[in-house]
N, C-alpha and C positions, 0 to 999 in steps of 0.2 A: 503495498498499499503507499509505501516511502515512494518508490518511484512512480507512482500513479497521482502522488497528492504532489512530487515535485516537476510533473510533466504541464499539470494546472498550474503551478505558478509559471512555471516560464514560459505558457502557450498567453499568460496573461501581463507577462513583463513584468514582475511583482518582483521587488528589488533584493528578495532574500534570495531568488535562483534556486537552486537545488538545495541549499542551506534550510529552506524552508520544513521537509521534514528529512529527519537527519534518520544515518542506519538505512540509505537504498544502497543498491547495489553498486556506488557512487559513494561511500561512506564506512563509518566503524559499524563491523557486523557486531552487535555485544555478545551473541552467541560462539561466536567461534573465536573473540576475545574473552569469553568467560568473565567479562567485566563486571557484572553487576554480583555474581558469586564470589568472585575474589575480593572486591566490597565487603559483603557480608561478610567472608572470611577472617578480615582486618578483624572483626570485630570479636570474632570467635576466639581468634588469636590472642586480643588483649583481655576478653576473659579469663581463657586459661593460663595466661602469664600470671594475674589476679594470683590463681590459684596453686603456682606454683607449677603447672604442666607446661611443655613445649608440643603444640599439637604435630609438629613435622619432625617429632624424632621419638616420640613416645607414645603405644596406643591408649586408646580409650571409646567407647563405647555411647556409639548412636542412636537416634532414635527420628528417622527422616517422615519430613511431610512431603510426598511427591513420587515422581519417576524419573528413571535416566532419560528421558527420552527429551524433559524440560532444559531449558537453561538454565534455570536460576540451582534447582537442584541436580541436573546432571552434572555440572559443571564443579557445582559446592564437593558432591561425592566424590569428586575428583581431584581434589584440591593438597592431600593428604592421604599418604601412602599407609597411615596409622591410624585409619579408619576402619572401628569395628562395630560395623551396622547390622546390629542386633534384631532389629525390626523398620519398617516401613510400612508407608499407604498409599494410595493414591485413590482417584473415582471408581477404579476395578478389583483391584486388589489389596489384598493382605500380604505381606512381606515377612518373613520370621527366620531367625540365623543365630540361633541361640549361641555359637561359640566359632564366631567366623574366623577364620586365616586371614589375615589382614591383604598379605602379598596376592594369595587368593582372589578372593572379594573384590580386591583393588581392579585386579586386571579383568572379572568378570563384570564389575560396575563401565568399566573402560569401553568394552568390546558390546554392553547394551547401549553406551548412551552414542557410539558410533552407529548404531543401526538407526532407521528410517522408522519412526513412530514404536519404537518398544515400548514393552509393557514389564513388571514384576514376573509377568507370566512368560518371559525368553530366559527370565534367568535358569540358568543349566542346574537343573535341581538336582545332580551328584556333585556341586560344587558348595550345597547348603550344609551346615553340620546338622548330626542328628538330632532329631524333635525339630526341625524348622522344616518350613516349606512354604510355598504361596499356595494361598486360597484367595476362590472370587469371595466378593464383597457380596454377589445373591446366595450365598449359602445360605440355609437355615440355621446352621451351629457350627462351631469350628472347635473338633477337639484339640487340644493342648496337651501337650508331652512335658514330661517331668523339666526336662532342660527347659523349655519353654517358659513353664511357670516362674522357673528359678528365675530366668533373667526379667520376666515381667515385674517380679515380687510378688505373686498373688498362687494362691491356692487351689484355684476352680480346675476343675480338669475339663469343661466343655462351658462354650461360653457363644451365645449369638453376636456376629460380628460389630454390629455395633458399640456393646459389650467389652469386646473384642479391642476395640479404636479406643476404646474412652482409657482399657485398664495399660495398651502401649503408650498414650497420651501421659497415663500416671507411672511410668515406668521409672526404677532408681537409675537412671545413666547420666551417664558425663554431660550428652547434649543434645539436645531436642535442636534438630533443623530444619526450620519448616521453608519449602521453596513451590508451594503449593497453593490452592488457591481455595479460601474458604477462612472462615474465626474460628479458632480451637479452643482458646483461653477466654474466660472472662473472668469477671468478679464473684464474690459470693453474693454480693447484695444486689449484682444486676439479675436480670432474669432472659432468656433466649430470648423474646421479643424483643427487649432491648436491643440486644446483639444485630439482629436482622438480618440472621443467616441460617434460614429453616435446614439446610442441608446439613449442617451439624449439631441442630438439635440432640439430637437421640445420644450422642458422645463428648461432647463439647464437657471441660471442665476447670473447674475454678482456678487461679492462680495460688491459690494456699494448699492447692492438691497437687501440685507438678512436683516430684520428688528430682526432677533433674537439677544438674548445679547452675546449666546455660540453657540459658536460652536463643539462638538467635534465628531471625527473621526476613531471609531473604527473599520473602514473598509478601505480598503488601499484605496487610491486615488481618494475619494471624490471629493476632491478641488485640482485645479492646486495651484500650490506654488503661483502664481500673484493672484489669489483667494482671498487665503489666506490673502497675505499681502491687499490687498486692502479691504478686511473685516476688516481684523486690526485696518486700515490706517483711518476708519468711527468710529471706535470705540468697534468694536464686541470684544469678546475674542477668541480666538482661540491658537492653536500650531501647529503640525503638524502633521500628520497621523504618522507618524516617530516615535513620541514623545507617541500617544495616543494609538498606539495597540504593542508594542516593548513589552509587559509583555509574548506574545505568543511566540516570540525568545528568550527571557529571561531564560521564563521556558526551553526550549530546550536545552539551553547552560548549565543550570545546571542539567540536566537529562543526559545529553552526558558526562559530566565531572563527573559526580557523578558514571555513570556506569564507566568509564576509568578508575574509583579507584579502586571500588569494584570488577570489572573483574580480576584484580590484585593477590588482595587477595582472591579470588576462587580458581585462577592458582596456590598461595601457597599452597593451602590446609587448609585456614584457616578459610573458609564458601564455605557450600554448595548454587549452584545456587538458590534452592529454599529459602535460608534462603537470598540471595541476593535480591530477589524479594519482598521476605517479608516485609524487611530493607526499600527496596526501595519506597513501597506502604505506611509504616508508615511514612513515612520523609512527604509526600503530603501537608501538610499544612506549615510546616515550608519552603519548598520550595514556596510553594504560599506567605512566608510572606516576603523573601527573595526576591522575585521578585516583588514584592508591594513598598517594600521600595523603591527599586531603581527606579521605576515611582514617588513616593513621593517625594524623593529628586533631580530627574530632573525637576519636574516643577520648583519645591522651586527655583531654582538656575534662570528658564527663567521668572521667577516673581521679583524674585530680581534685574536684570541685566534690564528689564523694567521698574522697581520703580526707577529707578535713568539712563535713556536713553542718558540723554547729560554727565555727570558723568564717562559714559562706551562709551561712542563714537568715543573717539581718541585712546581707547585703543584698541577697536573690528578694527578702520581701518588700523589698525597697523598691529594687527596679521591676516586679511585679505592682507594685503602687504607684511608679510613678509612668511604665507603659500603661497599665490603665486610665491615668489621666491623660494620659496624651492620644486617648483612643485610639490604644495599637493592641490592646489586649482584652480579651473578655475570658477570666480565669475560671468561670462554671462550663465555658464550651471547651477548654483543654484542659480541664481536669486538673488544675493547679489550684493548692491546696487555699482557702480561704487565710484571712489573719488570724481567725479563731483557733486554726488546724493548725497555724505554723508556731504559736500561742502555746498549743498544747504538744506539739512535737519539742519546741524547745526545752519544757519543763519533764519531757521522757529523754531529752540528751539525742534525737535521733533529728535527721534534717530532710532534703529532699531525696527522693529515691532518686535514681539513674534515668530510668521514664522521662521524670518530672524534670530533671535537669536538660536531658534534649531537649524537649520541647524549649525550655527558658535558653537554652544554648542558642535554638533557631532564632528565635524573638531578638534577641542580642543582636545576632548577628544583622536581621533584617534593619531592625531600629538604626544600627551604628552605620549602613551602607545607606539609608536614606537623608541620615544626617550626611553624611559624605558625601553624595551627589549634590547634595544642596549646598554643599559648600565648595572656598577653591581648591581644597588639596587636590582633587582630582588634575586641577592644571598647573599643579605646582612640577615644574622639571623633576627636581628632585625623585618623585615617586613614580617616573618612568620606569623605573625599574621594575616595579608590580604590575606593571603594564608586560614587559617583555618575560618576567618569570611565570606569564599565564601562560605564554605561547611554548612549545617545543622548540629548543636549543639553536637550529636550525633557521627558524625563522627570522627572530632579531637580528641572527648575524647575516644573512642575506636580505633582508625584507624591514629594514628598520623605520626606515620612513613610511611607510605605506603604515607599518603599526601604530606610526603615530599620529598617523590620519584614521585609523580606523572609527567607524561613527559612534561604532560605541566602546572608544576609549575610556573615555567618564566613568564610565559602570563599570567595566573590569578592573580599572583601578580600585573603586569605589570597594568592589565584589572582592578584590584579593587582599587590600589591606585589613577587611571588617574583619573577613575571613583569617588571616593569619595573626589578629590580632587577637580576637578571641579565644581561639585554638590556643593560642598561647599563655593568654591573661585568665583566661575562663570570663564568662558570661556576665558577672557585675563589676570588673575595674572601669569600663570606662563611665560608667553611670555613677559609680563610686566616687572617681576621682573628680569628675565633671561638675557633679553636686558640691562636691568640697571643695573645691580651688573654686566656685560660680565660674565654669569656662564649660565652650563649645566640645563637643566630639572633636570637631577639628582640630583643637589644639590640642586634648588630651590624645589624639594618634600622634601629631607631630613629637610632644612629650613623651612619649613613650619611644619613638621611633630613634629620637635623640637618646635615650636613656640605653635603650638598646645597643647601638651606634656606638656611644663612647663608650661603654663598658665591653663590648666585642663579646655581648651575650650570645649573640646566635651559633656561633662555635663551641660553646661550653653546652649549650642547650644538646646542639646534635651530639654531643658525648654522651651523655646523659642518654637520648635516643639509641645511641648507639650501646648502651649494657644491657638492653634485653635479652633477658637468661641469665646474664652474667650475674647480676645480684638480683636480691629479694626485689618483688614488686613496690613492696612498702618503701623499701629504702630507693628505689627509684624515684618514687613520688614525692619523699621526702627533700629528695635534689629539686626538682623541680619545683615545687614547693620554695625553694630558697631563693632559687633565681628570681623566680616570680614575685617573692618579696625585694630584692634588691631592683629588679624593675620598676616595680611600685613607688619605692622611693626615692629611686631616682628621679621618675619619671612627676612626682607630686614636688621636689626640688624644681625643675623646671620649670613647671608651671607657677611656682613663688615666685622664684628668681628671675624670670626668664618670660613670664606669662604667654604674650601671643606671637612668640619668636616664628619668624617662620623661613629665618633664610638660615634653613638644613645646614648647608655645606659650611658655612661661616663658624657655624655653633660646633659643628664635629668638627671644626680643625683649630677649634679653639680649646676645649673639652678632651680631645680623644689622645692625644701624644702625651698631656700630664697624668690620663690615666693610666696611662701604657709604664710612664715612667714610674710612676708608684709603684705597680707591678713588678718590676723591673729588679726594683732598690727595696724592696718590701724587708727583705731579710737583713739590711744593712740598716734600716732608717727604724723599724722597730723596738721599741723599749724591750727588756730581758721578759717584764713578763707576759706582755700582749704576743710574743714571741711563742713562747710556753704553750699561751692557749692556743694560737695559730696551729703548731704542732699538734696539738692535742685534740683537735676537732680535723687534722688531717689525718691522725692515726685510729680517730674512730672512721670514717669511710671507708679507708686503706682495711678496718677488720671487717667491713662490709663486703670489699670484695671490689671497691672502685680503687682502677690505675693511684696511682700518687700523685701521678703530675696533675690528674683532672681534680682527685682532693684538693692536694695545695690550692690550686686553681679557686675553685670554688670557695674552700673554708677561708682566703685572703678575702673575698668580697667585701666580708665584714670591713676591713682595715683601708679598701680603698678604697669606700664610698667616700670619704673627708676630699678628694680629689676633687669635686668640683668646687668645695670651697674654698681649698686649698692655690686653686689655679688663679681665684680670686682676690685670694689672701695675698698670694707673690705678685702679683698685678700690682696693686693696689700699695702697696709698701716697698714696689720697687727693688726686689729681691730674687732670689732663685726657686724652685719650687723645692729642691731640694732643699734648701735652709727655711726656709715655711718649714717643709713638713717634719724637717726633725724637729722642730721649735713646739709644731704641733703635740707631736707625740711625746714631747718631753712636758708638757701641760698634761696631755692627755695621763702620763703618767704617774704626776705630781699629785693630782685632784683623783685620783684612782678613778678616773671614767670609766676604764672597764666595767670594774663591778660597777656602774652606776650602768649602764648598757644593762649588765646580767639584771638588775633589780627590776627592769622596765622590762625586762622580756620576762619576766614573771607574772607580770600584770596583765589580768584575763582578757581573753577576746572573744566571748561568748554572746557581745552583741557588738553592731555597727559602733556603738558610743563608745562602747568598750576599749574596740580595733581603733576609733581614731584615734581617743585619750592617749593609748600607748605609742602611737603613731608619730603622735604629737610632741610625746614626752620625750621620745628618742631624736628628733628631727631640732626638737631646744639644744638638746644635749651636744650634737654637733655643731648646732649655730653657735651656742655660748662657746663652748670650746675652739673655734675660730674666731669670734670677737675678743676673748681673753688673749689668743696668739696673737694677733692685731697690736692688741694691746701690749701686748710682750715685748715684739717687735719696735715697735714703735716710739716704747716708755720708758724701755730698759737694755743695759748691756747685753739680757742676758736672761732665759730662764731660771738660773740659779738667781740672779738678785731678784727678780717678780716673787720667788718663793719666799726669799727670805725675808722681802718686806710685807709678805702678806702669809706669813707663817700662823700664827694666831687665825686669822680665816681659815685659813686652809684645814687647819689641824680643828676646828670645829665641824667643817664639813665633813672632813672624814669618821669625826665620833656619831653624827647626825647620819650617815651611810651606814655607820655598823649599827644603831640602832633598829634600822629600818628593815637591815638586814637580818634582823631577828625577829620582825613579826612577819606575818601574812600578807602578799604581797599587795598593797593597796594603792593606788593613786596621788590620795588628799597627803600623805608625808612625802611623796615622789616630788608634787609640786609642788610645797615650802620648801624641798632642798634645791630646787631648780631657783627657786627664785632667791634663796641665798647664792647659790653660785653665779646668777646675771651679779650680783654685786662685784664679782673681781674684774668682770670686762673692762 
């Protein structure tokens, strides 16, 4: 139908040409690429990483919904040679293989996939393990072997087909992979009538009844949203169908935008249609890689948010309230919790589930996108790199001018920037900082981009990503959270000190070299106690399996953050960064500010206000230290002279800090201490 639609488009001279409908004879064949299933498999791999299982090396049990002739199911069941498919069904048959041999069953699934219009009945019966078989759903009843009953976790010897389907859905397996049509999971409080899929009424299950560890939705609408939430609240790992099967749509988006670009090159006479078609085909693998990268990072953002549910909860509530107030969200329609429900969960020390986070993530991206399109950011030449990053590398290398004239240039820039930022910083970041700094979305995006570039955070993120299966998933999420924290603090600094700065290259050139210089000389310039803390933090990561170089870089971020203040300070007092940094760290050591920051880090962050208060207190320590250092450099021969003349105050502050350290973490005494500290500036 894509070819027919595109021929109509061409007949009418419609501007999209054969980009009107993606996936035709001259386009990306989703089934051949297996792109939708591969995207869903990114979700599966991430869920299993959280369980400490590598799906590509370790056998795991699966229940499947679909058959091998289908794109999403067929491709999906060939994405690991270690799948132990113990049961599956489609609208015709029920397949049971209690103890499959992974290599044998993988090969047979591959044979079925290659057949035109195959069914489970085509599966070689001799290859099915003892006690298994293929049964028509039209049968009156199906007798189950002991082996079949064991793998399904039931003790009934004979079941009607619909009863067996219900048992299969409730089987105690590692994964349910849905690649079929229909809605199979609802919430306990939902009726079948509310689901609206009569074909599954006789065997549909509730989320709380599922005994699988992971559920992946390669197919659409396999669960109701309430069913997903219920499953997640009972410990199951699940995102949403929109997350799991987004790769197909993403691939189509790339195809359409590439065709729009290349058709203008063809119209200009710089390429023939055949050359365009050949180029499209040659980029298939890279387009697939770009798409799957989106799947990887989108699921990562969800896991980071779920890793610290209470930390994010206030920001999530505030984001939902803001979106509702702006007319961009209706919580009830999207099954997002009311404020009363958020309060209840906070009291129970729980937060949003992954399916709820998935919806909020989408709304955050849409909101950021809309705001960016309405701003001048997509016209900023600095963000042309985001435009180029959207396309396979061969295109910006050969058609940079044409890319710059793409009719949807602004929308592509806004899409890429919103997607990458929200994936890295989670759904609440932009709304949180925009509200805190009374800034526009574009200002927050620029501040974040400056922070990322100045502190060279992207290579660190990439190295953490590379730790998949090398370290515990929890540690990996901790490291990602650590980078998010430094990015947020640096972004806040940029918003407060540089406001609506738009000259990105100039600001990066101003701060990046100094941040790099401080990192390079940290071992020389840090006082002994700070050095010890740095090494302890490094060793803790190394003990968890992190490479020592990466561990050193990550644990150094706390000490490199003052670079922003130090660069401004060294310029204002007309000295070198080295001199200013040594003085700063001497002041830091004399006042025991390392211990001050440790006390501040003990403050709770259970609510948005607590999070903001802790962040402000921490920022105040850095700012006051910089102000004191400036006073030292302009009024005293050196830090020892300043310390001697202010010995009484310093001693009093140290005693105050000692008193605070003996108490439970509380903002009030820390605020008093900060006021006293300011008197030294």
